N, C-alpha and C positions, 0 to 999 in steps of 0.2 A: 487223933487227927480227924476232924470233921470233913464233911463233903465239900464245903466251900473252900477250905484250904487246899484240898486235893485238886479241885477245879482250877484254883489260882496257880498252883504249881504247874499244872498241865498247860495253862495258857502261857505262862512264862517260858516254859521249855519250847512250846510251839513257836512263840515269837522269836526266841533265840535261834531256832533252826530255820526260821524264815529269813533271817538276815544273811545276805550274800554280799561279798566284797569283790568288785571288779577292778582290775588294774587299768591303768591309763590307756593301754592299747587294746582293751577288751570291750566288747559290747554284749549285752544280754538280750537275745531274742526270746520274748515271752509268749507262750501259748496259754491262753486263758480259756478253759473249757473247750480246748481244741482249736480255738481261733487265735490267730496271731495278732498281737497288738501293733498298731500302726507305727509306733516309734520305739526303737530299741532302747533299753535302759543301760545306764552306766556312763562314765566310770564312777567308782566310789561305792557307797553303801546303798543297796537296794533291798526291797522286800519281795520275796517270792513265797506266796501262800499256797503251799502244797495241801491237798492234791489238786486244788483248783488251777494253780499255775504250774507251768513247766518251763524251765530255762534252758536255753542252748547258748553256750559261750562261743563267741566268734572273735578271732584275733584280727586286728586291722593292720598288723605289721606286714612288711613286704616279705614274700616267700620266694626263695630261690630254688627252682626245680631243675634238677639235672636230667636232661633228656638222654636216655640210654642210646648207644650207637645204633643207628638205623641203616639197613641195607638199601641203598638208593641207586637206581640206574638213571644216569643223566640223559640229557636230550641227545647227546652224541654217542649213546650206548656204552658208557663206561660205568662199571660197577664200583662203587665206593661205599665206605662206611663213614657216617657223619654223626657226631653228637653235638649237643647244644645245651645252653642254659637259658631258662625263662624266668624272668622276674615279674611277679604279679602280686596283687593285694586285693582285699575285699573292700569295696567302696559302699556297698549296700548290703548290710547283714541280713535284712529280711529276705531279699531276693536270693541271696546265696544259700539260704536254708530251704525256702519253699519251692524254688524253681528247679533245683537239681538235688539229687540224693546226696552226693558227695562232691563238692565243688573242687576239692583238691585232685581227686581221681579223674574227674571229668576234664579239668584243665590239662592234666598231664597227658591224657589220651588225645585231646584236641591238638596239643603241641606236637605229639609224635606223628599224627596223620598229616598235619599241615606241613611239617618238615619234609616228609616223604613226597607229598604232592607238589610242593613248591620247587624243591630241588630237582624233581623229575622233569621240570619244564625249563631247566637251565643247562647250559653246556658246562663241560669241565673247566674251560678257560674262564668263563664267567664266575663259576664257583670259587676259583682260586684268586681271581683278580678283583672281583666286585663284591667283596664280602660285606661291606657296609650297606650296599643297596639291597642285597638279599636279606640282611638282618632287618632292615626297615620294612620290607615286604612281609616277612614272617610276623613281625610285631603287629602290623595292621590286620593281617588275616586272623591271627589268634585273638586279638583284642575285639575284632568285630564279632567273632563267634561266641566269645565269653561275656560280652556286654549284657545280654539278657539275664545272665546269672548274677549280675552285680559284681563282676570281676574286672579289674583294670590291669591289663598287661602293659607294663612300663618299658620293658626292654627285652630283646631276644639277641643272643650272641652265639654264633657258631664257634665251637671251641676247637674242634680237630677234624681234619679230613684225612682218612686213612686210604691211601692209594695202593693198588696192587703193585707187586715188585716189578712186573713187566712194564707197567706204566711209569714207574719211577725211573727205570733205566732209560726208557724212551725220552722222558722229559730231560734227563741229564744229558743225553746225546744232543737233543734239540738246543739246550742251553749252551753246550760247548760249541755247536755250530754257529749259534748266534753271536757268541763272543768272538769267534774267528772272523765272522763277517764284519763285525764292528771294527776289529783290529785292522783288517784290510782296507776298510773305508777310511779310517783315520790315517793310515799310512799313505793312501792315495791322495787324500786331501793335503797332507803335509808336502808331498812331492809337487802337487799343483801350486801350492802357495810358494814353495821354494823356487819353482820355475818362474812365477810371476816376479818375485823379488830379483832373481838373476836377470830377467829381461829388463827390469827397471835400472839395475846396476849397469848393464851393457849400454843402455841409452845414455847414462851419465858419463861413462867412460868414453863413449864416442864423441860427446860434445867437448871433452877436455882430454886431448891425447896424452898430455903429461901426467894425468892422473893414473894412467895405466902403468907408467914407469914407476911412479910413487908406490903403486900397489905391489909391483915386483920387489922393490926395496923393502917394503913392510913384510912381505912374505919371507924374504931372505933373513930378515931380523928375527922373525918368529922361529925359523928353522934353526938359527944359530944358538938359540937358548937351549935347545935339546942336545944331548950328548950323542950325536950321530956322526959317523965317519964319512958319510956320503951326503953331499949337498947338491941338490938338483936346482940349477939356476935357469929359469926360462930366458931364452934369447930371442929377440924379435927377428922375424924372417927378413926384414928389410936390411939388416946388417950383412947378411950373406951376399947381397948383391955386389958389395964392394970387393969381395974376395973371389968372385967368379971371373974367369978369364974371358975376354971378349973373343967372339968367334971371328976367324979369319975368312 
């Protein structure tokens, strides 16, 4: 084997090792002699000529990061544990590599600190009732902080709020008292509406005296349908005048 053949085999092996295949969701950030190329390569087949070039693969898929439970003291001094999930993805591979050492770790730390600081400025009632508003605020805060890194935070969702047992019992008593209050209000409104209807019915009966007698008969008919041994029949007071004795 002569020298030319050996050189040819070496060149072929070198070219084969220089071929890289990037998936559709991947981009290759190329450092050529230590300087980054302005445009990432991929997807498909690319050439990386080592040791002149060095490639860093970056995934463009959305990453779901689970924020571990954080101890948070709310604005009204209630200690709770809150965890969340953050959805983000790389939109600029070059900045994601050169602006921060590890963009995944940096995004996770930013999410945790933003979660604690934001929830520390809200009360417990707001945390439980205005979940969508807090999610939007967290998304804007984290996205603004990670934008220089080429990271886009698409959504933040608070998953679970762990309350102390004492607070859960207090909220249960509050909910029970609220239900009783609503029940009393509904009952009072029903009595008020019934009194209005009875007042209207009295006005109608006053205009037509015979209608009261018809109502007596209708009530008697309703009672007779039931198996009762006693029937109470209302008697007008005017009839008693005919049986009273005249004074001497």
